[in-house]
CHARMM-style PDB file with segment names, atoms N, HN, CA, C and O in Angstrom:
ATOM      1  N   UNK     1      38.558  32.755  22.083  1.00  0.00      PROA
ATOM      2  CA  UNK     1      37.526  33.421  22.249  1.00  0.00      PROA
ATOM      3  C   UNK     1      37.742  34.640  20.783  1.00  0.00      PROA
ATOM      4  O   UNK     1      38.743  35.340  20.940  1.00  0.00      PROA
ATOM      5  N   UNK     2      36.996  34.921  19.539  1.00  0.00      PROA
ATOM      6  HN  UNK     2      36.183  34.353  19.411  1.00  0.00      PROA
ATOM      7  CA  UNK     2      37.123  35.831  18.726  1.00  0.00      PROA
ATOM      8  C   UNK     2      36.116  36.954  19.131  1.00  0.00      PROA
ATOM      9  O   UNK     2      34.947  36.805  19.487  1.00  0.00      PROA
ATOM     10  N   UNK     3      36.932  38.283  18.977  1.00  0.00      PROA
ATOM     11  HN  UNK     3      37.881  38.404  18.688  1.00  0.00      PROA
ATOM     12  CA  UNK     3      36.359  39.186  19.324  1.00  0.00      PROA
ATOM     13  C   UNK     3      36.585  40.456  17.901  1.00  0.00      PROA
ATOM     14  O   UNK     3      37.659  40.638  17.326  1.00  0.00      PROA
ATOM     15  N   UNK     4      35.442  41.101  17.628  1.00  0.00      PROA
ATOM     16  HN  UNK     4      34.570  40.954  18.095  1.00  0.00      PROA
ATOM     17  CA  UNK     4      35.369  41.887  16.399  1.00  0.00      PROA
ATOM     18  C   UNK     4      35.049  43.225  16.885  1.00  0.00      PROA
ATOM     19  O   UNK     4      34.768  43.371  18.074  1.00  0.00      PROA
ATOM     20  N   UNK     5      35.064  44.241  16.060  1.00  0.00      PROA
ATOM     21  HN  UNK     5      35.293  44.122  15.094  1.00  0.00      PROA
ATOM     22  CA  UNK     5      34.948  45.676  16.346  1.00  0.00      PROA
ATOM     23  C   UNK     5      35.619  46.097  17.561  1.00  0.00      PROA
ATOM     24  O   UNK     5      34.891  46.595  18.421  1.00  0.00      PROA
ATOM     25  N   UNK     6      36.662  46.015  17.768  1.00  0.00      PROA
ATOM     26  HN  UNK     6      37.253  45.610  17.070  1.00  0.00      PROA
ATOM     27  CA  UNK     6      36.769  46.702  19.170  1.00  0.00      PROA
ATOM     28  C   UNK     6      37.608  48.143  18.507  1.00  0.00      PROA
ATOM     29  O   UNK     6      38.076  48.316  17.382  1.00  0.00      PROA
ATOM     30  N   UNK     7      37.569  49.101  19.766  1.00  0.00      PROA
ATOM     31  HN  UNK     7      37.188  48.961  20.680  1.00  0.00      PROA
ATOM     32  CA  UNK     7      38.194  50.182  19.092  1.00  0.00      PROA
ATOM     33  C   UNK     7      40.064  49.862  19.690  1.00  0.00      PROA
ATOM     34  O   UNK     7      40.470  49.080  20.549  1.00  0.00      PROA
ATOM     35  N   UNK     8      40.838  50.843  18.799  1.00  0.00      PROA
ATOM     36  HN  UNK     8      40.509  51.479  18.100  1.00  0.00      PROA
ATOM     37  CA  UNK     8      42.100  50.498  19.051  1.00  0.00      PROA
ATOM     38  C   UNK     8      42.714  50.018  20.492  1.00  0.00      PROA
ATOM     39  O   UNK     8      43.360  49.018  20.805  1.00  0.00      PROA
ATOM     40  N   UNK     9      42.268  51.094  21.203  1.00  0.00      PROA
ATOM     41  HN  UNK     9      41.743  51.906  20.948  1.00  0.00      PROA
ATOM     42  CA  UNK     9      42.646  50.487  22.537  1.00  0.00      PROA
ATOM     43  C   UNK     9      42.294  49.150  23.358  1.00  0.00      PROA
ATOM     44  O   UNK     9      43.036  48.606  24.176  1.00  0.00      PROA
ATOM     45  N   UNK    10      41.120  48.769  23.004  1.00  0.00      PROA
ATOM     46  HN  UNK    10      40.517  49.211  22.339  1.00  0.00      PROA
ATOM     47  CA  UNK    10      40.736  47.619  23.446  1.00  0.00      PROA
ATOM     48  C   UNK    10      41.705  46.369  22.805  1.00  0.00      PROA
ATOM     49  O   UNK    10      42.154  45.439  23.474  1.00  0.00      PROA
ATOM     50  N   UNK    11      41.898  46.558  21.474  1.00  0.00      PROA
ATOM     51  HN  UNK    11      41.533  47.314  20.931  1.00  0.00      PROA
ATOM     52  CA  UNK    11      42.228  45.341  20.731  1.00  0.00      PROA
ATOM     53  C   UNK    11      43.931  45.734  21.221  1.00  0.00      PROA
ATOM     54  O   UNK    11      44.641  44.819  21.638  1.00  0.00      PROA
ATOM     55  N   UNK    12      44.297  46.693  21.152  1.00  0.00      PROA
ATOM     56  HN  UNK    12      43.721  47.436  20.813  1.00  0.00      PROA
ATOM     57  CA  UNK    12      45.802  46.779  22.126  1.00  0.00      PROA
ATOM     58  C   UNK    12      45.655  46.171  23.599  1.00  0.00      PROA
ATOM     59  O   UNK    12      46.614  45.535  24.036  1.00  0.00      PROA
ATOM     60  N   UNK    13      44.976  46.264  24.070  1.00  0.00      PROA
ATOM     61  HN  UNK    13      44.197  46.780  23.715  1.00  0.00      PROA
ATOM     62  CA  UNK    13      44.737  45.815  25.389  1.00  0.00      PROA
ATOM     63  C   UNK    13      44.903  44.243  25.367  1.00  0.00      PROA
ATOM     64  O   UNK    13      45.794  43.559  25.871  1.00  0.00      PROA
ATOM     65  N   UNK    14      43.847  43.884  24.675  1.00  0.00      PROA
ATOM     66  HN  UNK    14      43.123  44.440  24.266  1.00  0.00      PROA
ATOM     67  CA  UNK    14      43.684  42.095  24.435  1.00  0.00      PROA
ATOM     68  C   UNK    14      45.179  41.734  23.725  1.00  0.00      PROA
ATOM     69  O   UNK    14      45.931  40.892  24.216  1.00  0.00      PROA
ATOM     70  N   UNK    15      45.394  42.249  22.893  1.00  0.00      PROA
ATOM     71  HN  UNK    15      44.783  42.933  22.493  1.00  0.00      PROA
ATOM     72  CA  UNK    15      47.017  41.856  22.403  1.00  0.00      PROA
ATOM     73  C   UNK    15      47.870  41.533  23.465  1.00  0.00      PROA
ATOM     74  O   UNK    15      48.399  40.436  23.643  1.00  0.00      PROA
ATOM     75  N   UNK    16      47.992  42.615  24.222  1.00  0.00      PROA
ATOM     76  HN  UNK    16      47.563  43.506  24.077  1.00  0.00      PROA
ATOM     77  CA  UNK    16      48.878  42.453  25.493  1.00  0.00      PROA
ATOM     78  C   UNK    16      48.737  41.787  26.407  1.00  0.00      PROA
ATOM     79  O   UNK    16      49.699  41.295  26.996  1.00  0.00      PROA
ATOM     80  N   UNK    17      47.396  41.583  26.791  1.00  0.00      PROA
ATOM     81  HN  UNK    17      46.614  41.982  26.311  1.00  0.00      PROA
ATOM     82  CA  UNK    17      46.766  40.309  27.833  1.00  0.00      PROA
ATOM     83  C   UNK    17      46.794  39.081  27.379  1.00  0.00      PROA
ATOM     84  O   UNK    17      46.436  38.185  28.143  1.00  0.00      PROA
ATOM     85  N   UNK    18      47.220  38.765  26.049  1.00  0.00      PROA
ATOM     86  HN  UNK    18      47.510  39.493  25.429  1.00  0.00      PROA
ATOM     87  CA  UNK    18      47.086  37.539  25.637  1.00  0.00      PROA
ATOM     88  C   UNK    18      48.494  37.350  25.076  1.00  0.00      PROA
ATOM     89  O   UNK    18      48.710  36.536  24.178  1.00  0.00      PROA
ATOM     90  N   UNK    19      49.457  38.117  25.618  1.00  0.00      PROA
ATOM     91  HN  UNK    19      49.282  38.778  26.348  1.00  0.00      PROA
ATOM     92  CA  UNK    19      50.837  37.984  25.024  1.00  0.00      PROA
ATOM     93  C   UNK    19      51.166  38.031  23.783  1.00  0.00      PROA
ATOM     94  O   UNK    19      52.301  37.639  23.514  1.00  0.00      PROA
ATOM     95  N   UNK    20      50.325  38.497  22.713  1.00  0.00      PROA
ATOM     96  HN  UNK    20      49.402  38.815  22.931  1.00  0.00      PROA
ATOM     97  CA  UNK    20      50.735  38.769  21.399  1.00  0.00      PROA
ATOM     98  C   UNK    20      51.576  39.904  21.199  1.00  0.00      PROA
ATOM     99  O   UNK    20      52.146  40.126  20.132  1.00  0.00      PROA
ATOM    100  N   UNK    21      51.650  40.541  22.093  1.00  0.00      PROA
ATOM    101  HN  UNK    21      51.186  40.361  22.961  1.00  0.00      PROA
ATOM    102  CA  UNK    21      52.484  42.030  21.643  1.00  0.00      PROA
ATOM    103  C   UNK    21      53.068  42.697  23.086  1.00  0.00      PROA
ATOM    104  O   UNK    21      52.703  42.150  24.127  1.00  0.00      PROA
ATOM    105  N   UNK    22      53.781  43.624  23.150  1.00  0.00      PROA
ATOM    106  HN  UNK    22      54.077  44.068  22.304  1.00  0.00      PROA
ATOM    107  CA  UNK    22      54.266  44.351  24.089  1.00  0.00      PROA
ATOM    108  C   UNK    22      54.258  45.780  23.717  1.00  0.00      PROA
ATOM    109  O   UNK    22      54.531  46.156  22.577  1.00  0.00      PROA
ATOM    110  N   UNK    23      53.935  46.594  24.708  1.00  0.00      PROA
ATOM    111  HN  UNK    23      53.712  46.289  25.634  1.00  0.00      PROA
ATOM    112  CA  UNK    23      54.238  48.553  24.323  1.00  0.00      PROA
ATOM    113  C   UNK    23      55.503  48.773  24.364  1.00  0.00      PROA
ATOM    114  O   UNK    23      56.346  48.171  25.029  1.00  0.00      PROA
ATOM    115  N   UNK    24      55.632  49.586  23.693  1.00  0.00      PROA
ATOM    116  HN  UNK    24      54.947  50.075  23.153  1.00  0.00      PROA
ATOM    117  CA  UNK    24      57.446  49.940  23.511  1.00  0.00      PROA
ATOM    118  C   UNK    24      57.055  51.424  24.566  1.00  0.00      PROA
ATOM    119  O   UNK    24      56.037  51.813  25.138  1.00  0.00      PROA
ATOM    120  N   UNK    25      58.539  51.963  24.425  1.00  0.00      PROA
ATOM    121  HN  UNK    25      59.366  51.646  23.960  1.00  0.00      PROA
ATOM    122  CA  UNK    25      58.556  53.444  25.577  1.00  0.00      PROA
ATOM    123  C   UNK    25      57.506  54.470  25.071  1.00  0.00      PROA
ATOM    124  O   UNK    25      57.117  55.296  25.898  1.00  0.00      PROA
ATOM    125  N   UNK    26      57.145  54.504  24.174  1.00  0.00      PROA
ATOM    126  HN  UNK    26      57.461  53.834  23.502  1.00  0.00      PROA
ATOM    127  CA  UNK    26      56.412  55.493  23.417  1.00  0.00      PROA
ATOM    128  C   UNK    26      54.512  55.152  23.550  1.00  0.00      PROA
ATOM    129  O   UNK    26      53.586  55.898  23.230  1.00  0.00      PROA
ATOM    130  N   UNK    27      54.476  53.941  24.063  1.00  0.00      PROA
ATOM    131  HN  UNK    27      55.227  53.336  24.324  1.00  0.00      PROA
ATOM    132  CA  UNK    27      52.934  53.184  23.984  1.00  0.00      PROA
ATOM    133  C   UNK    27      52.572  52.908  23.011  1.00  0.00      PROA
ATOM    134  O   UNK    27      51.349  52.909  22.873  1.00  0.00      PROA
ATOM    135  N   UNK    28      53.316  52.582  21.991  1.00  0.00      PROA
ATOM    136  HN  UNK    28      54.310  52.582  22.102  1.00  0.00      PROA
ATOM    137  CA  UNK    28      52.648  51.678  20.652  1.00  0.00      PROA
ATOM    138  C   UNK    28      53.172  50.383  20.869  1.00  0.00      PROA
ATOM    139  O   UNK    28      54.199  49.973  21.409  1.00  0.00      PROA
ATOM    140  N   UNK    29      51.969  49.708  20.174  1.00  0.00      PROA
ATOM    141  HN  UNK    29      51.134  50.042  19.736  1.00  0.00      PROA
ATOM    142  CA  UNK    29      52.080  47.883  20.186  1.00  0.00      PROA
ATOM    143  C   UNK    29      52.927  47.549  19.566  1.00  0.00      PROA
ATOM    144  O   UNK    29      53.029  48.080  18.460  1.00  0.00      PROA
ATOM    145  N   UNK    30      53.818  46.640  19.921  1.00  0.00      PROA
ATOM    146  HN  UNK    30      53.735  46.208  20.819  1.00  0.00      PROA
ATOM    147  CA  UNK    30      54.840  45.633  18.993  1.00  0.00      PROA
ATOM    148  C   UNK    30      54.703  43.944  18.710  1.00  0.00      PROA
ATOM    149  O   UNK    30      54.965  42.998  19.453  1.00  0.00      PROA
ATOM    150  N   UNK    31      54.317  43.977  17.683  1.00  0.00      PROA
ATOM    151  HN  UNK    31      54.104  44.746  17.080  1.00  0.00      PROA
ATOM    152  CA  UNK    31      54.003  42.268  17.636  1.00  0.00      PROA
ATOM    153  C   UNK    31      55.163  41.751  17.030  1.00  0.00      PROA
ATOM    154  O   UNK    31      55.683  42.506  16.209  1.00  0.00      PROA
ATOM    155  N   UNK    32      55.776  40.522  17.241  1.00  0.00      PROA
ATOM    156  HN  UNK    32      55.353  39.909  17.908  1.00  0.00      PROA
ATOM    157  CA  UNK    32      56.683  39.812  16.273  1.00  0.00      PROA
ATOM    158  C   UNK    32      56.027  38.868  15.270  1.00  0.00      PROA
ATOM    159  O   UNK    32      55.879  37.678  15.549  1.00  0.00      PROA
ATOM    160  N   UNK    33      55.617  39.402  14.065  1.00  0.00      PROA
ATOM    161  HN  UNK    33      55.736  40.369  13.838  1.00  0.00      PROA
ATOM    162  CA  UNK    33      55.047  38.926  13.213  1.00  0.00      PROA
ATOM    163  C   UNK    33      55.671  37.473  12.441  1.00  0.00      PROA
ATOM    164  O   UNK    33      55.179  36.944  11.444  1.00  0.00      PROA
ATOM    165  N   UNK    34      56.643  37.097  13.049  1.00  0.00      PROA
ATOM    166  HN  UNK    34      57.043  37.526  13.859  1.00  0.00      PROA
ATOM    167  CA  UNK    34      57.589  35.768  12.595  1.00  0.00      PROA
ATOM    168  C   UNK    34      58.298  36.064  11.190  1.00  0.00      PROA
ATOM    169  O   UNK    34      58.553  37.238  10.922  1.00  0.00      PROA
ATOM    170  N   UNK    35      58.581  35.193  10.409  1.00  0.00      PROA
ATOM    171  HN  UNK    35      58.374  34.239  10.627  1.00  0.00      PROA
ATOM    172  CA  UNK    35      59.535  35.073   9.448  1.00  0.00      PROA
ATOM    173  C   UNK    35      58.774  35.689   8.111  1.00  0.00      PROA
ATOM    174  O   UNK    35      59.223  36.530   7.332  1.00  0.00      PROA
ATOM    175  N   UNK    36      57.388  34.969   8.076  1.00  0.00      PROA
ATOM    176  HN  UNK    36      57.024  34.286   8.709  1.00  0.00      PROA
ATOM    177  CA  UNK    36      56.516  35.584   6.887  1.00  0.00      PROA
ATOM    178  C   UNK    36      55.463  36.516   6.963  1.00  0.00      PROA
ATOM    179  O   UNK    36      54.253  36.334   7.101  1.00  0.00      PROA
ATOM    180  N   UNK    37      56.312  37.827   6.818  1.00  0.00      PROA
ATOM    181  HN  UNK    37      57.294  37.974   6.706  1.00  0.00      PROA
ATOM    182  CA  UNK    37      55.016  39.026   7.339  1.00  0.00      PROA
ATOM    183  C   UNK    37      54.397  39.483   5.965  1.00  0.00      PROA
ATOM    184  O   UNK    37      53.334  40.078   5.787  1.00  0.00      PROA
ATOM    185  N   UNK    38      55.057  39.181   5.304  1.00  0.00      PROA
ATOM    186  HN  UNK    38      55.920  38.698   5.449  1.00  0.00      PROA
ATOM    187  CA  UNK    38      54.323  40.434   3.906  1.00  0.00      PROA
ATOM    188  C   UNK    38      53.706  39.183   2.758  1.00  0.00      PROA
ATOM    189  O   UNK    38      53.879  38.001   2.459  1.00  0.00      PROA
ATOM    190  N   UNK    39      52.677  40.684   2.293  1.00  0.00      PROA
ATOM    191  HN  UNK    39      52.537  41.644   2.535  1.00  0.00      PROA
ATOM    192  CA  UNK    39      51.984  40.075   1.491  1.00  0.00      PROA
ATOM    193  C   UNK    39      52.443  39.525  -0.287  1.00  0.00      PROA
ATOM    194  O   UNK    39      52.999  40.268  -1.095  1.00  0.00      PROA
ATOM    195  N   UNK    40      52.115  38.362  -0.506  1.00  0.00      PROA
ATOM    196  HN  UNK    40      51.663  37.758   0.151  1.00  0.00      PROA
ATOM    197  CA  UNK    40      53.160  37.769  -1.645  1.00  0.00      PROA
ATOM    198  C   UNK    40      52.744  38.886  -2.899  1.00  0.00      PROA
ATOM    199  O   UNK    40      51.651  39.446  -2.980  1.00  0.00      PROA
ATOM    200  N   UNK    41      53.707  39.032  -3.696  1.00  0.00      PROA
ATOM    201  HN  UNK    41      54.595  38.577  -3.630  1.00  0.00      PROA
ATOM    202  CA  UNK    41      53.979  40.302  -4.688  1.00  0.00      PROA
ATOM    203  C   UNK    41      52.423  39.791  -5.730  1.00  0.00      PROA
ATOM    204  O   UNK    41      51.503  40.510  -6.120  1.00  0.00      PROA
ATOM    205  N   UNK    42      52.625  38.424  -5.913  1.00  0.00      PROA
ATOM    206  HN  UNK    42      53.372  37.839  -5.597  1.00  0.00      PROA
ATOM    207  CA  UNK    42      51.519  38.151  -6.849  1.00  0.00      PROA
ATOM    208  C   UNK    42      50.122  37.661  -6.487  1.00  0.00      PROA
ATOM    209  O   UNK    42      49.429  36.841  -7.088  1.00  0.00      PROA
ATOM    210  N   UNK    43      49.817  38.456  -5.183  1.00  0.00      PROA
ATOM    211  HN  UNK    43      50.380  39.123  -4.695  1.00  0.00      PROA
ATOM    212  CA  UNK    43      48.553  38.104  -4.756  1.00  0.00      PROA
ATOM    213  C   UNK    43      48.079  39.641  -4.734  1.00  0.00      PROA
ATOM    214  O   UNK    43      47.017  39.790  -4.130  1.00  0.00      PROA
ATOM    215  N   UNK    44      48.458  40.430  -5.091  1.00  0.00      PROA
ATOM    216  HN  UNK    44      49.321  40.309  -5.582  1.00  0.00      PROA
ATOM    217  CA  UNK    44      48.408  41.855  -5.396  1.00  0.00      PROA
ATOM    218  C   UNK    44      47.626  42.116  -6.810  1.00  0.00      PROA
ATOM    219  O   UNK    44      48.161  41.644  -7.813  1.00  0.00      PROA
ATOM    220  N   UNK    45      46.304  42.889  -6.974  1.00  0.00      PROA
ATOM    221  HN  UNK    45      45.869  43.273  -6.159  1.00  0.00      PROA
ATOM    222  CA  UNK    45      45.526  43.164  -8.017  1.00  0.00      PROA
ATOM    223  C   UNK    45      45.133  44.383  -7.831  1.00  0.00      PROA
ATOM    224  O   UNK    45      44.761  44.799  -6.733  1.00  0.00      PROA
ATOM    225  N   UNK    46      45.184  45.180  -9.046  1.00  0.00      PROA
ATOM    226  HN  UNK    46      45.486  44.842  -9.937  1.00  0.00      PROA
ATOM    227  CA  UNK    46      45.339  46.358  -9.635  1.00  0.00      PROA
ATOM    228  C   UNK    46      43.742  46.601 -10.248  1.00  0.00      PROA
ATOM    229  O   UNK    46      43.300  45.582 -10.778  1.00  0.00      PROA
ATOM    230  N   UNK    47      43.015  47.517 -10.259  1.00  0.00      PROA
ATOM    231  HN  UNK    47      43.374  48.345  -9.828  1.00  0.00      PROA
ATOM    232  CA  UNK    47      41.851  47.623 -11.304  1.00  0.00      PROA
ATOM    233  C   UNK    47      42.784  48.534 -12.584  1.00  0.00      PROA
ATOM    234  O   UNK    47      43.530  49.513 -12.547  1.00  0.00      PROA
ATOM    235  N   UNK    48      42.271  47.601 -13.703  1.00  0.00      PROA
ATOM    236  HN  UNK    48      41.665  46.806 -13.733  1.00  0.00      PROA
ATOM    237  CA  UNK    48      42.634  48.850 -14.556  1.00  0.00      PROA
ATOM    238  C   UNK    48      41.658  49.227 -15.591  1.00  0.00      PROA
ATOM    239  O   UNK    48      41.072  48.519 -16.410  1.00  0.00      PROA
ATOM    240  N   UNK    49      41.614  50.396 -15.395  1.00  0.00      PROA
ATOM    241  HN  UNK    49      42.090  50.971 -14.730  1.00  0.00      PROA
ATOM    242  CA  UNK    49      40.910  51.346 -15.967  1.00  0.00      PROA
ATOM    243  C   UNK    49      41.013  52.736 -16.688  1.00  0.00      PROA
ATOM    244  O   UNK    49      42.207  52.998 -16.832  1.00  0.00      PROA
ATOM    245  N   UNK    50      40.257  53.668 -17.166  1.00  0.00      PROA
ATOM    246  HN  UNK    50      39.287  53.456 -17.050  1.00  0.00      PROA
ATOM    247  CA  UNK    50      41.151  54.659 -17.704  1.00  0.00      PROA
ATOM    248  C   UNK    50      41.667  55.312 -17.107  1.00  0.00      PROA
ATOM    249  O   UNK    50      42.456  56.031 -17.719  1.00  0.00      PROA
ATOM    250  N   UNK    51      41.595  55.489 -15.713  1.00  0.00      PROA
ATOM    251  HN  UNK    51      40.954  54.905 -15.215  1.00  0.00      PROA
ATOM    252  CA  UNK    51      42.897  56.247 -14.697  1.00  0.00      PROA
ATOM    253  C   UNK    51      43.989  55.509 -14.806  1.00  0.00      PROA
ATOM    254  O   UNK    51      45.014  56.179 -14.924  1.00  0.00      PROA
ATOM    255  N   UNK    52      44.176  53.925 -14.808  1.00  0.00      PROA
ATOM    256  HN  UNK    52      43.343  53.381 -14.712  1.00  0.00      PROA
ATOM    257  CA  UNK    52      45.342  53.107 -14.435  1.00  0.00      PROA
ATOM    258  C   UNK    52      45.868  52.635 -15.773  1.00  0.00      PROA
ATOM    259  O   UNK    52      46.947  52.057 -15.904  1.00  0.00      PROA
ATOM    260  N   UNK    53      45.228  52.853 -16.527  1.00  0.00      PROA
ATOM    261  HN  UNK    53      44.351  53.322 -16.420  1.00  0.00      PROA
ATOM    262  CA  UNK    53      45.368  51.816 -17.837  1.00  0.00      PROA
ATOM    263  C   UNK    53      46.894  52.406 -18.729  1.00  0.00      PROA
ATOM    264  O   UNK    53      47.535  51.714 -19.520  1.00  0.00      PROA
ATOM    265  N   UNK    54      47.210  53.823 -18.341  1.00  0.00      PROA
ATOM    266  HN  UNK    54      46.688  54.385 -17.698  1.00  0.00      PROA
ATOM    267  CA  UNK    54      48.470  53.976 -18.932  1.00  0.00      PROA
ATOM    268  C   UNK    54      49.160  54.666 -17.772  1.00  0.00      PROA
ATOM    269  O   UNK    54      50.322  54.992 -18.012  1.00  0.00      PROA
ATOM    270  N   UNK    55      48.734  54.936 -16.662  1.00  0.00      PROA
ATOM    271  HN  UNK    55      47.790  54.672 -16.466  1.00  0.00      PROA
ATOM    272  CA  UNK    55      49.752  55.106 -15.506  1.00  0.00      PROA
ATOM    273  C   UNK    55      50.465  54.240 -14.583  1.00  0.00      PROA
ATOM    274  O   UNK    55      51.318  54.692 -13.818  1.00  0.00      PROA
ATOM    275  N   UNK    56      50.090  52.800 -14.634  1.00  0.00      PROA
ATOM    276  HN  UNK    56      49.398  52.433 -15.256  1.00  0.00      PROA
ATOM    277  CA  UNK    56      50.337  51.574 -14.048  1.00  0.00      PROA
ATOM    278  C   UNK    56      51.842  50.854 -14.896  1.00  0.00      PROA
ATOM    279  O   UNK    56      51.863  50.753 -16.123  1.00  0.00      PROA
ATOM    280  N   UNK    57      52.801  50.489 -14.181  1.00  0.00      PROA
ATOM    281  HN  UNK    57      52.785  50.571 -13.184  1.00  0.00      PROA
ATOM    282  CA  UNK    57      53.680  49.935 -15.054  1.00  0.00      PROA
ATOM    283  C   UNK    57      53.139  48.314 -14.694  1.00  0.00      PROA
ATOM    284  O   UNK    57      53.360  47.729 -13.634  1.00  0.00      PROA
ATOM    285  N   UNK    58      52.270  47.696 -16.029  1.00  0.00      PROA
ATOM    286  HN  UNK    58      52.090  48.172 -16.890  1.00  0.00      PROA
ATOM    287  CA  UNK    58      51.566  46.239 -15.854  1.00  0.00      PROA
ATOM    288  C   UNK    58      52.720  45.375 -15.773  1.00  0.00      PROA
ATOM    289  O   UNK    58      53.458  45.651 -16.719  1.00  0.00      PROA
ATOM    290  N   UNK    59      53.099  44.649 -15.212  1.00  0.00      PROA
ATOM    291  HN  UNK    59      52.500  44.425 -14.444  1.00  0.00      PROA
ATOM    292  CA  UNK    59      54.037  43.633 -15.287  1.00  0.00      PROA
ATOM    293  C   UNK    59      53.401  42.437 -14.318  1.00  0.00      PROA
ATOM    294  O   UNK    59      52.173  42.396 -14.242  1.00  0.00      PROA
ATOM    295  N   UNK    60      54.168  41.486 -13.591  1.00  0.00      PROA
ATOM    296  HN  UNK    60      55.166  41.520 -13.652  1.00  0.00      PROA
ATOM    297  CA  UNK    60      54.090  40.361 -13.219  1.00  0.00      PROA
ATOM    298  C   UNK    60      53.411  40.582 -11.501  1.00  0.00      PROA
ATOM    299  O   UNK    60      52.609  39.951 -10.811  1.00  0.00      PROA
ATOM    300  N   UNK    61      54.192  41.761 -11.327  1.00  0.00      PROA
ATOM    301  HN  UNK    61      54.843  42.273 -11.887  1.00  0.00      PROA
ATOM    302  CA  UNK    61      53.820  42.250  -9.802  1.00  0.00      PROA
ATOM    303  C   UNK    61      52.600  43.454  -9.988  1.00  0.00      PROA
ATOM    304  O   UNK    61      52.122  43.947  -8.966  1.00  0.00      PROA
ATOM    305  N   UNK    62      52.312  43.724 -10.803  1.00  0.00      PROA
ATOM    306  HN  UNK    62      52.700  43.323 -11.633  1.00  0.00      PROA
ATOM    307  CA  UNK    62      51.165  44.788 -11.299  1.00  0.00      PROA
ATOM    308  C   UNK    62      50.140  44.097 -11.947  1.00  0.00      PROA
ATOM    309  O   UNK    62      50.065  44.312 -13.157  1.00  0.00      PROA
ATOM    310  N   UNK    63      49.370  43.362 -11.487  1.00  0.00      PROA
ATOM    311  HN  UNK    63      49.431  43.187 -10.505  1.00  0.00      PROA
ATOM    312  CA  UNK    63      48.577  42.301 -12.304  1.00  0.00      PROA
ATOM    313  C   UNK    63      47.138  43.468 -12.653  1.00  0.00      PROA
ATOM    314  O   UNK    63      46.802  44.265 -11.777  1.00  0.00      PROA
ATOM    315  N   UNK    64      46.669  43.438 -13.515  1.00  0.00      PROA
ATOM    316  HN  UNK    64      46.941  42.791 -14.227  1.00  0.00      PROA
ATOM    317  CA  UNK    64      45.584  44.194 -13.789  1.00  0.00      PROA
ATOM    318  C   UNK    64      44.050  42.901 -13.457  1.00  0.00      PROA
ATOM    319  O   UNK    64      43.843  41.711 -13.697  1.00  0.00      PROA
ATOM    320  N   UNK    65      43.245  44.116 -12.749  1.00  0.00      PROA
ATOM    321  HN  UNK    65      43.414  45.083 -12.554  1.00  0.00      PROA
ATOM    322  CA  UNK    65      42.441  43.178 -12.719  1.00  0.00      PROA
ATOM    323  C   UNK    65      41.268  44.096 -13.230  1.00  0.00      PROA
ATOM    324  O   UNK    65      41.386  45.306 -13.035  1.00  0.00      PROA
ATOM    325  N   UNK    66      40.100  43.599 -13.893  1.00  0.00      PROA
ATOM    326  HN  UNK    66      40.005  42.616 -14.051  1.00  0.00      PROA
ATOM    327  CA  UNK    66      39.149  44.304 -14.701  1.00  0.00      PROA
ATOM    328  C   UNK    66      38.029  44.462 -13.285  1.00  0.00      PROA
ATOM    329  O   UNK    66      37.821  43.808 -12.263  1.00  0.00      PROA
ATOM    330  N   UNK    67      37.414  45.873 -13.980  1.00  0.00      PROA
ATOM    331  HN  UNK    67      37.582  46.404 -14.810  1.00  0.00      PROA
ATOM    332  CA  UNK    67      36.930  46.974 -13.305  1.00  0.00      PROA
ATOM    333  C   UNK    67      35.461  45.896 -13.155  1.00  0.00      PROA
ATOM    334  O   UNK    67      35.170  45.507 -12.023  1.00  0.00      PROA
ATOM    335  N   UNK    68      34.963  45.646 -13.845  1.00  0.00      PROA
ATOM    336  HN  UNK    68      35.200  45.962 -14.764  1.00  0.00      PROA
ATOM    337  CA  UNK    68      33.468  44.784 -13.906  1.00  0.00      PROA
ATOM    338  C   UNK    68      33.435  43.878 -12.574  1.00  0.00      PROA
ATOM    339  O   UNK    68      32.464  43.827 -11.819  1.00  0.00      PROA
ATOM    340  N   UNK    69      34.740  43.112 -12.383  1.00  0.00      PROA
ATOM    341  HN  UNK    69      35.529  43.153 -12.996  1.00  0.00      PROA
ATOM    342  CA  UNK    69      34.785  42.342 -11.030  1.00  0.00      PROA
ATOM    343  C   UNK    69      35.128  42.980  -9.716  1.00  0.00      PROA
ATOM    344  O   UNK    69      35.108  42.518  -8.575  1.00  0.00      PROA
ATOM    345  N   UNK    70      35.457  44.198 -10.193  1.00  0.00      PROA
ATOM    346  HN  UNK    70      35.473  44.573 -11.119  1.00  0.00      PROA
ATOM    347  CA  UNK    70      35.837  45.083  -8.630  1.00  0.00      PROA
ATOM    348  C   UNK    70      34.765  44.974  -7.714  1.00  0.00      PROA
ATOM    349  O   UNK    70      34.785  44.447  -6.602  1.00  0.00      PROA
ATOM    350  N   UNK    71      33.720  45.590  -8.364  1.00  0.00      PROA
ATOM    351  HN  UNK    71      33.704  46.018  -9.267  1.00  0.00      PROA
ATOM    352  CA  UNK    71      32.136  46.262  -7.785  1.00  0.00      PROA
ATOM    353  C   UNK    71      31.246  45.004  -7.456  1.00  0.00      PROA
ATOM    354  O   UNK    71      30.131  45.056  -6.937  1.00  0.00      PROA
ATOM    355  N   UNK    72      32.064  43.622  -7.923  1.00  0.00      PROA
ATOM    356  HN  UNK    72      32.970  43.580  -8.344  1.00  0.00      PROA
ATOM    357  CA  UNK    72      30.495  42.812  -7.812  1.00  0.00      PROA
ATOM    358  C   UNK    72      30.688  42.121  -6.505  1.00  0.00      PROA
ATOM    359  OT1 UNK    72      29.791  41.417  -6.040  1.00  0.00      PROA
TER     360      UNK     72
END
């Protein structure tokens, strides 16, 4: 079943009921995401505009993205 637009308490309840997570001693939801949890650095793009042009260190991990494509 695919459920969308739940409030955080409902999402937490669903995760615990489905065995996707557990609550810690403070009530926070803990989930074991497995071995591969991060976003690939080369899948992150930053809009290069007047504000970021000279303030971002452009390299293989800070990939410029043209502003005209950001708003489309």
